[in-house]
N, C-alpha and C positions, 0 to 999 in steps of 0.2 A: 205318664211319668211313673217309673218304678221307684218305690221307697224301700224295697228289699228285693231279694232274688225273685220272689214269686208274687209280690203284691204291688198293685198300682194304686195311685192316690184315689182314683175314682171309686175303688172298692170301699174306701174308708170314710167317705163323706157323702152327704145326701145330694140328691140330684140338683136341687136349687143352688146349693153352694158351688157345686162343680160347674153348673151352667154359667154362674156369675164370675167365678175366679179361675176356672180351668185347673191346670196343674199347679197354679199358685195356691190352690186350696190346701196344699201341704203346710201353709202358714198356720193353719188351724189345728194341726196335729202335733202331738208331742212325739218327737222321734225316738224317745226311749221305749215306745210301744212296738216299734218295727221289729226288733229282734225277737220279741215275744211272739208276735203274730207269725213270723217266719218259722220259729221253732214249732208252733202248733201245726203249721202246714207240713213241715218235714216229719214230725212225729205221728200225726194222725191223718195224714192224707189231705186231699182238697179241703180247705177251710174257707167257709163263707162268712162274710160280713154283710155287705150290701149287694143286691142283685139288680137294682134299677137300670143299670147301663145295658143289661142284656134282656130287658123286658120283664124282669122279675118284680116282685112286690116289696122286697126288703129295701128300705130307704134310710132308716134312722138307727141303725145298729152300730154306727161308729160316731163320728162327730155329729152333734145336734146343735143347730143354730138357735139363737135366742128366741126366735118366734115359734119354734117347735113345741107343740103341746104335750109331747111324750116326755115323761120323766120329770124329775124335780128341777127347780130353778138352779140349784147348785150342783147338779149331776156332773160327775166326772166326764160324761159324754160331751158336755158343753165346753170343756177345756181340752178336748182331744186326747184325753188320758184314759178312756174306757171304750171297750168294744164288747159286743155280744156276738158270739161265734157259734157256728155249728161245723162239725168235721165229718167227712164222709166215712172215715174208718173207725170212729169211736162215738159212743153215745155221750151226751152231756154228763151223765152219771160217771161213766168211765173216765172222762177227762178230769172232772173234779176229784175223783179218787186218785188219779195220777198226780194231780197238783199237790194234794195233801200228803201222799206217800213220798213225794220228792220235793217236799216243801223248801228245803234249803237251796236246792238247785233253782227253783222258780224264783225264790227271793233274790238269788244272785243275778237272775235275768232282769229283775226289777219289778216283777209282779208282786203286788202287796195285798190285793183284795179280790175276793170272788163273791158272787151272790149266792145265797142259800138256795139249794136246788128245789126246795118247795115253792120258791117264787120264780124260778127260772127252769121249769121242767124240760123244755125243749131246746135250750141254748145254754151257753156258758157265758156269764158276764165276768170279765176281769178288768181290773184297772191298776193304775200305778200311783194312786194317791199316797201322800206322805202320812203314814199312820204312826210312825215312831215306835212300831212294834218289831220284834224279832220273829214274828210268826205271821202267817197269812190271816188276814181279817176276813171273817165271813159275815156279810151284811144281809139285812132284810130291808127291802124298800119301805 
């Protein structure tokens, strides 16, 4: 099931959730993230979240179920509001730079938070938590 022009639900949830719920796994995702994911794919080329469906090892970079040991108990991933991405045509550093350089545009898309690059050197974490800020929040895990 497509959630945007170029993203399918199986890319955004873990294998166990998809096996149990199939396309209904979309229930666990906040649809406000879909335009942001699509924007990254259009701006920076192929954008990867999970790869388990194609035999890859990436499984918990989108929605994380309650039994997942990765991340915090109240991680935005557990609410379907956070994703860890890599893009073919840009490094994580370049993407974070673009986000901060074009902060108001990303805020308008709904992106509110990114993870400090020192803690996410090979991926970009973004989420849409309600920060109450008029600027992008940079978090450290």
